[in-house]
N, C-alpha and C positions, 0 to 999 in steps of 0.2 A: 605283519601284525596279526596276532591271533585275537579273534573276537571272543572266543571262549574264556580267555584270561580275565575278561572284564566281568564275567558272570559271578554273582554273589551266591547263587544257589549251589549246594553241594552236588545235587544231581539234577540235571536239566530235563530228564525224561518225565512225561506225564505218567500218572499211575497206571493207565491202561498199557502204555508202551513198555513200562517197566515190567509188568506182569508177563507180557508177551516175550520180552527178552529173556526173563528167567526161565520160562517154559521152553523156549527155543534152545537154551544152553544147558538145561537140566541134565540131559543125557549126552553131553559133549564127549565125543570119542577121545579128545585130547586128555581129558581127566584120567581116563583109564591108561592112556599111553604114558603119562608122567608119574603114575602111581609109585613106581619103584626106581626112580631116578637116583643115581649116585652122584651127588654134588661134590663129593670129595675125591673124585677121580683124578687120574694123572692129567696134568696140564699139557696141552699141545705146544709145539714149538712156538716161539714168539713170532707173532705175525702182526703187521700193522693193523690197528683197529680202524674201523670206518664208522663215522657217526650215522645213526639212523634215528628216525622219529616214529614213535608209535602212539596211538591214541587209546586212552583208557579212562574209566571213571575215576573220580577222586577217591572213592571208597576202595577201589581195586588198588590204586597206587599206594594208599596208606597200608593196606593189608600186605602187599608185596614187600614194602619197605620193612614192615615189622618182621616178616618171615626172613628177609635178608639179614636183618640185625640179629635175629635169633640163631642164625647159622654162621655168625661171625663176620659178616660183611659190614663194611662201614657205609655203603651206599647201594643203591639198586643197580647201578650200571655193571659192576663186576659180578653181582649176583645174576643178572640177566644173561651176561655172557656165559657164565658157567652153566646156567640152566639150559640155555639153547644148545650149548655144546653137549650136555648130557643127553638131550633129546636126540641130537644127531648121532651120538655114539650108540644110544639104545637102538635106534633104527638100523644102523649099520650092523650091529650085532645080530639083530633079527634076520637080516638078509643073509648073513654068513651061516646061519643054522639050517 
């Protein structure tokens, strides 16, 4: 049972913590890494998918779902798989150079 699912607040961080989090992630190196991702790349061979769980803020979830739908995805799961694969491909291409 998840205790967070019972929360009514959209964001459970106090204002000071929220400011600290925004400052900490303002210059996140991942933002630069994913800047030029190709989400329309060639799909890898079919491989059994494994369920994983990640935690994010409700605001982030809404924003990612919106981006997914703008890119033609019906849900966030397929979008996340392609996004993570694009990150992996980008890193492998950097190693080859």
